[in-house]
N, C-alpha and C positions, 0 to 999 in steps of 0.2 A: 621306717616310720613315715607315713604319708603326711604331706603338708595339709594343714587344716584350711579350708576355704571360708572366708567370711561372707555371710549373706547380707546384702544391703537391700533394705526395703525402700522402694521408691514410692513416695506418697503422691496421690493425684494432685494436680494444681489446685491451689486454694482460691476461693473467691476473694474479691477485693476487701470485703468486710472482714473476712477471716484473717487475711494478712494484716489488716490494720489492727485487729484485736491482738494478734500475736506480737506485733511491734510494740503496741501499748504496754503489754505485759513485760516485754523485754526491757523497755526503758522506763518503766514505772510512770507512764503518762496516761491521761484519760483517753479512751478510745473514741475520739470524735474526729471526723474527717474535716470539719470546718476549721479546726485548729491548724491543719496542715496547709489548707488552701488560702487562708486569710493572709492579706498582705499588709504589713505595717508601713504606712506611707511615710511616717516620720523617719523610720529607720532607712528607707530607700533614699530619702532626701539627704540624710547624713552621709550615706555612702557616696552619693553623687557629688556632694561637696568635697569629700575626701579625695576622690579620684579625678576631680576637675571636670565632671560632666555637668552640663547645664541642668540645673534643678527644675527649671520651669518646663523643660521638655519632658522630664519624667512625670511631673504632676499632670501635664497635658495628656500624656499617653494613658495614665491611670484614669483620668476623667473620660477620655474617649472609650476606653475599655468598659467602664461602668455604663456609659450611654449605650454602647452596643449590646451589653448584657440586658439592659432594661428593654431595649427595642426587641431583642430576641424573645424575651419573656412575654412582651405585649403582643407582638405580631407573629410570633413563630419563627422558626429558623429559615423559612422559605423566602425571606426578604434579602435575596442576594442580587447583585447587579447583573450577574451572568444570565439569569433567567429572563431578563427584559430584552426584547428585541432579537430573539433567537431566529425568527423568520427572516428578518432583514439580513442577517449574516449568511443564512443558507442561500438567499437570493443572490447575494454578492458572489458566493462561491460558484453558483451555477453559471452566472454571467462570465466569470473568469474562465471557467472550464470551457465554455462555448468559444471564447476568444482564442484559446490555445488549442481548440479542436479536440478536447478530451471529454466528449459528451457520452 
């Protein structure tokens, strides 16, 4: 009597929204992504106090993150410090290469 083989179907990878929908069905939650990404500041402060972390540093970090998000929304993501002064860095690299004879 030959052994029966099981056929396992592999589903294609789901999109993020489909995964979120399935997770919501599994845990009986509303399928909204904002619920997963929102941060409860009061809860973070309580945890920080419990574990001896400075509470003001956490609130400052949250405020800085919010400021950065607002700036990115306002000016776009291209506002990074790395893009400023790129020509100057290249000039320094060329001068250094000339000094060491690697032109």
